[in-house]
C-alpha positions in Angstrom: -11.9 8.5 8.6 -11.6 5.6 11.0 -11.3 3.1 8.2 -8.0 1.4 7.4 -9.0 -0.8 4.5 -11.4 -0.6 1.5 -12.1 -3.3 -1.1 -14.2 -3.8 -4.1 -15.0 -6.1 -7.0 -16.7 -3.3 -9.0 -14.9 -2.3 -12.3 -14.0 1.3 -12.8 -14.2 2.1 -9.1 -10.9 3.4 -7.8 -10.1 2.8 -4.1 -7.2 4.3 -2.3 -5.7 5.0 1.1 -3.9 8.3 2.2 -0.6 8.1 3.9 2.4 10.1 4.9 4.9 7.4 6.3 2.4 4.6 7.0 2.5 1.6 4.7 0.0 1.4 1.8 -0.7 -2.2 0.7 -2.6 -3.0 -2.4 -4.2 -6.5 -2.9 -5.4 -7.8 -6.3 -7.3 -11.0 -6.8 -7.1 -11.7 -10.6 -9.3 -14.8 -10.4 -12.3 -13.1 -8.7 -11.5 -9.7 -10.1 -11.4 -8.0 -6.7 -9.0 -5.6 -5.1 -8.3 -3.9 -1.8 -6.3 -0.9 -0.5 -5.0 -1.1 3.0 -3.5 1.6 5.3 -1.0 0.1 7.7 0.5 2.3 10.3 2.8 0.6 12.9 -0.2 0.0 15.2 -2.4 -1.3 12.4 0.4 -3.5 11.2 1.0 -4.9 14.7 -2.7 -5.6 15.0 -2.7 -7.5 11.7 -4.7 -5.2 9.5 -3.1 -6.8 6.4 -4.1 -10.3 7.6 -7.6 -9.1 8.5 -8.0 -7.5 5.1 -7.1 -10.7 3.3 -9.5 -12.6 5.6 -12.3 -10.2 4.5 -11.5 -10.8 0.8 -11.7 -14.5 1.5 -15.1 -14.1 3.1 -16.5 -11.6 0.6 -15.1 -12.8 -2.7 -13.8 -16.3 -2.1 -10.2 -15.1 -2.6 -7.5 -17.7 -2.3 -4.4 -15.9 -0.7 -2.0 -17.8 -2.9 -3.7 -16.2 -6.0 -3.2 -12.6 -4.7 -0.8 -10.1 -6.2 0.4 -7.5 -3.7 2.1 -4.2 -3.9 3.7 -2.5 -0.8 3.9 1.1 -1.6 6.2 4.0 -0.5 6.4 4.5 3.3 8.9 5.1 5.9 11.9 2.8 5.6 13.8 0.9 8.4 16.7 3.3 8.4 14.4 6.2 9.4 11.8 4.5 11.6 13.3 4.7 15.0 11.0 3.5 17.8 10.9 2.9 21.5 11.3 -0.5 23.1 7.5 -0.6 23.7 6.9 -0.7 20.0 9.1 -3.7 19.5 7.4 -5.4 22.5 4.0 -4.8 20.9 5.1 -6.5 17.7 6.6 -9.3 19.7 3.4 -9.8 21.7 1.4 -10.0 18.5 3.5 -12.9 17.2 5.9 -11.1 14.7 9.4 -12.3 14.3 11.2 -9.3 15.9 14.6 -10.7 15.1 13.6 -10.2 11.4 11.7 -6.9 11.6 13.6 -5.0 14.3 17.2 -4.1 14.7 19.1 -2.0 17.3 21.1 0.8 15.6 24.4 2.3 16.8 22.4 5.0 18.5 21.1 2.3 20.9 17.5 2.7 19.6 15.5 0.1 17.8 14.3 0.6 14.2 11.4 -1.3 12.8 11.2 -2.6 9.2 7.5 -2.2 8.3 8.1 -3.5 4.8 9.5 -6.8 6.3 6.5 -6.9 8.7 4.1 -6.5 5.8 5.8 -9.3 3.9 5.7 -11.5 7.0 2.0 -11.0 7.3 1.4 -11.7 3.6 3.4 -14.9 3.5 1.8 -16.1 6.8 -1.5 -15.8 5.0 -0.3 -17.9 2.1 0.6 -15.2 -0.4 3.4 -16.4 -2.7 6.6 -14.3 -2.1 7.1 -14.1 -5.9 3.7 -12.2 -6.1 4.7 -9.5 -3.6 6.3 -6.3 -4.8 7.8 -3.9 -2.3 8.5 -0.4 -3.7 11.4 0.1 -1.2 10.9 3.9 -1.3 11.3 5.6 2.0 9.0 8.6 2.3 11.2 10.3 4.9 14.3 10.0 2.7 12.3 11.2 -0.3 10.2 13.8 1.4 10.5 16.1 -1.7 8.5 13.4 -3.6 6.3 12.0 -1.0 4.8 13.5 2.2 6.4 12.4 5.4 4.8 13.1 8.8 8.1 12.5 10.6 10.0 14.9 8.3 7.4 17.6 7.7 5.2 17.2 10.8 1.9 15.5 11.6 0.0 18.2 9.7 1.9 17.6 6.5 0.0 16.7 3.4 -1.0 13.1 2.5 -0.6 11.2 -0.8 -2.9 8.6 -2.0 -2.1 5.1 -3.2 -4.9 3.3 -5.0 -5.9 0.7 -7.5 -8.8 0.1 -9.9 -10.0 -2.4 -12.5 -11.0 -1.0 -15.9 -13.4 -2.6 -18.3 -13.9 -2.2 -22.0 -16.2 -4.1 -24.5 -14.7 -6.2 -27.3 -17.2 -7.9 -29.7 -19.9 -7.5 -27.1 -18.0 -9.2 -24.4 -16.5 -7.4 -21.4 -12.8 -8.0 -20.8 -10.4 -6.5 -18.3 -8.3 -3.6 -19.6 -5.4 -2.0 -17.7 -6.1 1.5 -16.5 -4.5 4.4 -18.3 -2.4 7.3 -16.9 -4.5 10.3 -16.1 -4.4 13.6 -14.2 -7.2 15.6 -12.9 -8.0 18.6 -10.7 -10.3 18.3 -7.8 -12.8 21.1 -7.2 -12.9 23.1 -4.0 -9.9 23.7 -1.8 -8.0 20.6 -3.0 -4.8 21.0 -4.9 -3.7 19.3 -8.1 -3.2 15.5 -8.1 -1.5 13.4 -10.7 -2.2 9.8 -11.2 0.8 7.8 -12.4 0.5 4.2 -13.8 3.4 2.0 -12.8 5.3 -0.1 -15.4 3.8 -3.3 -16.8 6.4 -5.4 -15.0 5.2 -4.3 -11.6 3.4 -7.5 -10.8 5.8 -9.6 -12.9 2.8 -10.9 -14.8 2.2 -9.7 -18.4 -1.5 -10.7 -18.4 -2.6 -9.2 -15.2 -5.7 -7.0 -15.3 -5.0 -4.4 -12.7 -2.5 -1.6 -12.5 -1.3 0.3 -9.5 -2.2 4.0 -9.4 -0.2 6.3 -7.2 -1.9 9.7 -6.7 0.9 12.1 -5.8 0.2 15.5 -4.3 2.2 17.9 -6.4 1.4 21.3 -4.9 4.0 21.6 -2.2 6.7 24.0 -1.3 5.5 26.4 -3.9 5.5 23.9 -6.8 2.6 23.7 -9.2 
């Protein structure tokens, strides 16, 4: 609670953020074997949480932004993120290109493209566009797969988006190994979670050493 980003360079330590419309951003530094998970709501995005997270990786691990691989996970898409003029003004005052990330719809109301805002932040930091993957999945439009606070209410569930580095030993030497799909049940009042590894092509690099792990809450609307 009260934390919008976590990072680690420890192998076999999963880090994740919980969201239900906000933007999960995963950062992976292959050179220094470090990663970060960032929670970016519209306020956090406007206040440069993504940029600040990269700055922290630079300070902590010596990360070079151009070496990063980044995944922007499922979140509310521009067609469903209607906002007031004050939100657009906030992004404008923080230096975002509102002509690129905001558009007035036929309803007369503005809509914000948080995916475009994330990409703008990343490229402004020096991340290569070819190393950024945007899931392009709107949580409100797919609220039967992902929780959406706008669709289901603020007290809807949350899903986790996380990343970890896995290690195995080969001939006495430690080498990076991609994590494997897994599922597990949490004790106590928590429902069942399923971890799903994305495809090998997600980062467009065959030799990368990290995989994205989406933890999707499955117990919902009577499903088990």
